[in-house]
N, C-alpha and C positions, 0 to 999 in steps of 0.2 A: 670796347674790346674787354673781355674780361683778364686777358695775359698780354703782355707786351711783347712783341717779337720786331726784330730787327729788319727782316725781309719778308714781309708778309707774302704769302701765294695763295691764290684763289684759282681753283679749277672750274671751268667754264664747257660743257659738253653742249655742241654746236649742231644745227640742224635736226634739232629732234622732232621727228612727226611720226605718222602711224606705219608710214614705208619706210623707217630706217632698218640697219641690219639688226634686228632683234638678238640674234646670237652673240653679236660682238657689243651689244652693247648689255648683255648680261654678264659679260667678262668683266666690265668695266663696274657694274654695280657690285659684284661680286668682292671685286677688291676695295672698293670704297668702302663696302659694309666689314669688311676684315680691318681697314685701317680708321674707321671712323670719319672717314673723309665725306663733307656735305657739299657736293658742287651746284653751280649755278646750271641749272637745266634752260637751253635756248629752245624754246618751243615754236613752231610755225604754226601759226593758229588756221590755217587752212592752205597749206602747201598745194600748188600748181605747178611745182617747178620739176620737171621730169628727172632732173639730175638727181634728186633726193631719193628716188624710187631705188631704193636697194635691197628689198624684201617683200615679204606679202603682206599685205595691208592688215596691221593688228588691231581685233576687232576691241581688244582689252586696253588699247592705249592710254584713254583717258582716266580710266581708272587706274591705271599704273601710276600714270601720273599724279593723281591725287593721292594715292597712296605713297608715294616718294615726297610729296609735299608734306605729309603727315609726319614722315619720319626727319623732316627738317632740311630735305633738299630745297633750295632756293628754285622759283619760278621765273624766268625771261621771257619775255615778249620778243619771238626773232622774226621781226618785220611781221607782214601780213599774209602774203601769198608767196615770198621768196622769188617774185618774178623781177628780173633785170630788165626794165622796160626801155631803158637805156644807158649812156654813160654821162658822168659829170665828176668835176672834182669837189669833194666834200672838204669837210672841216680837215681831216686828216688823211684822205684818200687822194689818189690822182685821179687820172681821167679812167676810170674804171666801172665796169657793169654795176648799176645800182638801182634798187627801188623806189626810193626817197629823194635823194640829192638832185637838186635843180629843179623840182617841181614845186608848185605853189604851195603857199601856206595852208590854203583852204584845202586842196588836193591831198596833201599830206594829212591834214587834220582829219579828213574823212576816211582815210586807210587806216591811220592809227586808230579812229575810234573802232571802227569794223573790228580789226583784230583784237583790240581788248575787251569787246562785246564777246566776241566769239570765246576766249579763254573763260572768261567770268561765267558763261553758259555751261563750260564745264567744269565749274567749281575752282577755277585756277585763276581767279582776279591777281593782279601782280602791279606792282610800282615800278619794275623794272623793263628797261628797253634795250633790244641788241640788234643793232642794223645789220642786214645782211652785205656782205663784201665789204664790211667795216666803211660802208659810205652813208653819210648823213649831212647834212647841213644846220644853219642856225635856223632854217624853218622848222625842221624837223625836231630840234629841243624846244622850239617856242609851242608846236602842237603838242608833244610830249607833258611839258609843263602845264599846259591847259588842260591834259586830261588825267593828270595825277600820275603820270610817268616819271616818277622823281628822280629815278637812278638811271643811268646810261653806263654799261660795260663798253667802255671804248676810251680809245686815246693812247698815245705813245708818252705821255710825262711820266715823271718817275712818282708823282704823288696825285693823289683826287684832287679837283679843281671845281669851280662852279660858273655854269656858263647857261644864260638864259632860264635862270632858275632850277636848273637839272645839276645834279651831283654826278661827275663824270669819274668813273672806276678805272685807270688804266688797264688796257688789254692789248697784248701784241701778240701777233701771229708768229713770231719768230722768239719764243721765250727760250730756245737753246742759248740764244745769244744775249739773254738779260743777265745783267750784272749788278743791278742796285736798284732799289724804291721797291715800290709795289709791283707784283708781278701777276696776271693773271694769265693762266695757261688755257690756251685757245685749241681743244681737242674736238677732231670729228671722230667718232667712234666708229661711223661706218666705213672710213678711208683707212684708218691705221692697219697695216699688217702685223704680223706677229713680231717683227724685230722693232718697230715702231712702239707698239703697244707695251712691250718690256722695258724701253727706253724710258717711257712716261712713268711706268711703274717704279722701275729703279729709281729717277730722279724725285719721285713724290716719298719713296719709303726712307731715303737719306735725307730729306729737307722737312720730314714729317710734322716737326716741331712746329715749323713756320706756316703750315697749312690752317687757313682761316677761311670761314664761310663767307658768301658775299654779304649776308647779311652783317658780319663784324666788319668786313671792309667798309659798308656803307657809314659806319661810325669813325671810320680814319679821319683825322684832321685834313683839312685842304689847305692847299697854297693859293696864293693870290696867282688868278689867270696869267698874269702878263708874265710872271716868273715861269709858271708851268710850262707855258706857250713856248718859249725859250728852248726848255730842254725838250720840249716836244717836237720843234720843227727839227732839232738836231737829229732826235730818235728817227724821224721820217726820212731824213735824208740818208741816215744809216740803214735803215729798213730797203730802200730803194737800192740801196749797194748790194744789201743781201741777197734781193731779188734778182737782181742782173748777175751776180756769182753762182746764184743756183740753176738759172736758167742755162749759163754758160756750161757749168757742171753737168746738167742735164742734156747739153746738146740740142737746146731748142734755139739757141741764137746760129 
């Protein structure tokens, strides 16, 4: 890193695809241009998930992504089709919908190779993988390492760690509750309403000095996996409690 910060913050934009809400995405882009923030773009190479259809198909999508890459935004591969083919308990997730966890190494290698090839065809080759639903397993990481996907944006430890030859940069869906260590803010532009968007912008303005790019985060020192895993297991239990609390608060239980 070029500068030392005590509380590194990375911004990650999820579910980026040609049918995202482009108007909302533009609001975020304007804010990032104003503040100089360079987010991680989690792009679905070939979206087949109907839940990600939030707007009309953007014919200039791939050109826009290439321009943002040229401006210093980092490209990440967000699954392949973003289809949850089943449920499985991954490394950090419980029994949740998943595109990868629970499948054989050969099956995952094939899917990951397809997704990486599709991005490369559009001028967006990358070394970063982002699993849909935060769900992946050891076979996912082994396949990533085989294909040159050297970094994964996920995990709930306080510090990056190495696992199966891949560097895992922590990313939590509950950034409002994060208090220490490396923070990756997981933001879905298409889903955030005005209040949510303003909360995100206010937080980032107040912590702007600590915001770094994903490329800078890749240079952060790692902690031994067994130590990182201890804090990660604690964080997973905490996140499960937060999920239960938010479901009760929203009347879902």
